[in-house]
N, C-alpha and C positions, 0 to 999 in steps of 0.2 A: 502494498501501497505505501503510495506517494503522501499524503496525504492526511492530517488527523482532523478528525471527525469534530472532534472537540472545540479544537482549534478556530476550524470553519464556524460550528455553532456562535463563538465567545465575541470572533474578532471580524469575517466576511458579514455574517448575518445582523451582526448588532452596526456596521458601520458602511457597509454597502461597500466596503473595498477592503481585497487582502489587505497582511500584515503589510506588505511592500508598498502599497501606494495608501496607507493610512497612516498620519504620525502618530506615533505612542502619544508623546505629550499631553494633543488637544484633547487623544480620543478619552483618557483618565481626564481631563478638565473635562468635556462631555456629561459625562458619566457623575461627576461629581459634583456638577451643576443642577442635574437631571433629576437624581436619584436624591442626593444629601441635602438638594436646597426644597425642592417641591414636593416627591414623596419616593419610597422603597420602592412601591407597585407598580406592577406593567398590568394595563387593562385593555384588554383586546372590545375596541368598540364593534357591537354586532348589532345595534336599534336599526330593524326594518325602516323604520323612517329614513333615514343616508344621517349621515356623517355631519349634513350639513343642517341639522334640527335645532343646534345648539345656538348656534348662528341667527337663523329664523326667527328663533323666541326673543335674542335680546333687541334684532332691530325692529321688534312688533311694539317696543317699549320706546320707541320715536320715531317709529316709520307709520302712514295707514296703509292703506292696502290699494296697491296700485300709484303708489308715490310716485310721483315725476323725478324725483329727484335722484331715484334710481334708476339707472340702465343699466337695460342687460342686453346680452347677446352684440355687444359691438366692440371693435377691436381699436384703441388706441393705435395709430402709428408714427403719430410723432408728437415732440411735446415742447414748446416753443415758449422761452423764456425769460424776466429780467428783473431789475430789482424793482420791478413795476406791477409787473403783472403774470399773468403765465396762462397760455392757450392750448388748449386740448383736441387735437386733431385727429379725427377716427378715420377708418377706410372707407366709410359711407360718402365722406364730404361732405359729413357734419364737423361742428367744433366747438367747444365749451370753453369761454373767459372766464378765469377768478382773481384775485387779486395772490391766492394761493392756493396750493394744491401739495400734495404728502401723496409720493410716489410708496406704492408696496407692491409693484411688482417682481415677483420671484427670482432669485437669482440666477435660473437657469436662461429667461428671459432677457432680462439683461444683457447676458452674456454674448449673448446670441445675434445683440445686437437688433433684435425686432421692433424695437421704440427708438426712431429719430431723437438724440436731443441737439434743439437749436440755442446756443452752440452746445457744442459736442461736452461731454460731463470731462470734467478737470483731468487731468491725466494721472494725480493722486487720488485721485477717487477708480477710476477706471483700471491701477494698479489692485486697490485693492478690494476690487468685483472678480478680477481675474486670478485671484492669490487663492479661491474655492473652487470648488470643483461638486454636480450636483450629481448624488446617487443617483441609483434606479434599483425599485423594486417590483419585482415585476410575479404578479401573486395569480397563479391559473389553478385555476378552480372546478370541481368534478361533481358531480353530482350520480350517485346511483340509487338503483332500486333499492339495494338494502346492504347496511354498515358490516362488510367483512373483517372489517381494521378492530382492535381490541375499544369496545364502547367507552372503558374508561382513560385514555389516554389523551392527552392534547394534542403532544410532540412525538413525531417520528420521525429517525434521525436515517439520511441512506447516504453510504461514504461508498461513490464509484471509484473504482481499483485503480483509473487512470487520469480522467478529470476534475479535478476540484470544481466543487460549486455543480455540481451536474446533479439538479432535481435532487437537492440533498436536503431538506427542513420541508418536513409536511406536516400540518395543521387540523385535527380534526373539530367542527361545528360541530359535531355531533357530540361531543361530551360531554359529558355531566356541568350543567349553567352556561351552558349555550344553546345550540337552537335543535334541540334533542327532536330526533326522529325525522332529521331531514337529510342522513346518509350524504350530507357534504363534507368533503375533505379538502385540500387546495396544498399546493406547494409553491415555496418561495424560492426566485433564483437572482442573485444581485449581479454586482459589475460585468463582465463582460459575456457571460449567459444574459444577461438582461438585452444585453441587445440582439445577442442570437436570437433566441427566439423570437423577439418583439420584431423582426426582418423577415420570421418563414414564415409560411401560411399553420390555420389554426391545424391542421390534417396534419404537420411532420411534428408540431408541438403537442399534441393529444397522443402520438403513435409512440414516440421518444418516453412521454413522460409513463403511460399505460405499463413498458416494456418494464421502469425502473419499477413500479405497483407490483408487477408479477415478479419481480427479482425479490420481491421485500416481502412478499407473501406466496412462497412459492407452491405450501404446501394447501395454495386455495385458487378454487378455480373465477381467477376476477373477472366481474362480467365488464363489459363493454356501458361505458358513462352516458345516462339518458339525458344530462344536459353538460356541459362543458363550457368553457370561458376563462378570458383574462384580456387585461387592458392593454393596449402598447405605449405607453408615458412618454419612454422615449422620439416618437414618430409625431409625439403635438406638438405646433410652436408653442 
């Protein structure tokens, strides 16, 4: 075996990068700030209303239904700013003028230069933005007509003898306290494997992952899934 599955679980799965691509110092800093400053718990969100439920609830405290201050499905293409005002230009030709603006675009969007700033961002800010890298987590979901894996187990690990991070961490949503009776299990890949599986077809990804499942349970006839899906975040602008 060329890699340790526990090392992969504690490093790659936590940071989305293998050890040689991730700084130890800031990895520990992030861990300390997360678990020691906020909480020592890991909570898995499976609310059927969606993860944005908390945001909608918060927005209702100061916004009304169909509030015209909220503009959805609109892409900001450029931001023109000065000491006196700021103008947001949209890709549909519309614009918004204001005295101030707070830019909350993600690091990935800013690094891809999808929003044109006029004037350009200062060099010191561009250097700071490019010192970080966005990690990609790809979660691949399977639903079966039965739960053939241990019903009281949340995590299952697979260690491929050749490829590091090849469909390694599986999580059961059928475990106690989650979506019991759903017969759903999903696997998470990161880093190079994320880019690889997101670039290939659903059929190829499904076949690869099903082959892994059947190796994990060699004494069980693993059925074909009744449902299957995964997002492709690395291909989204």
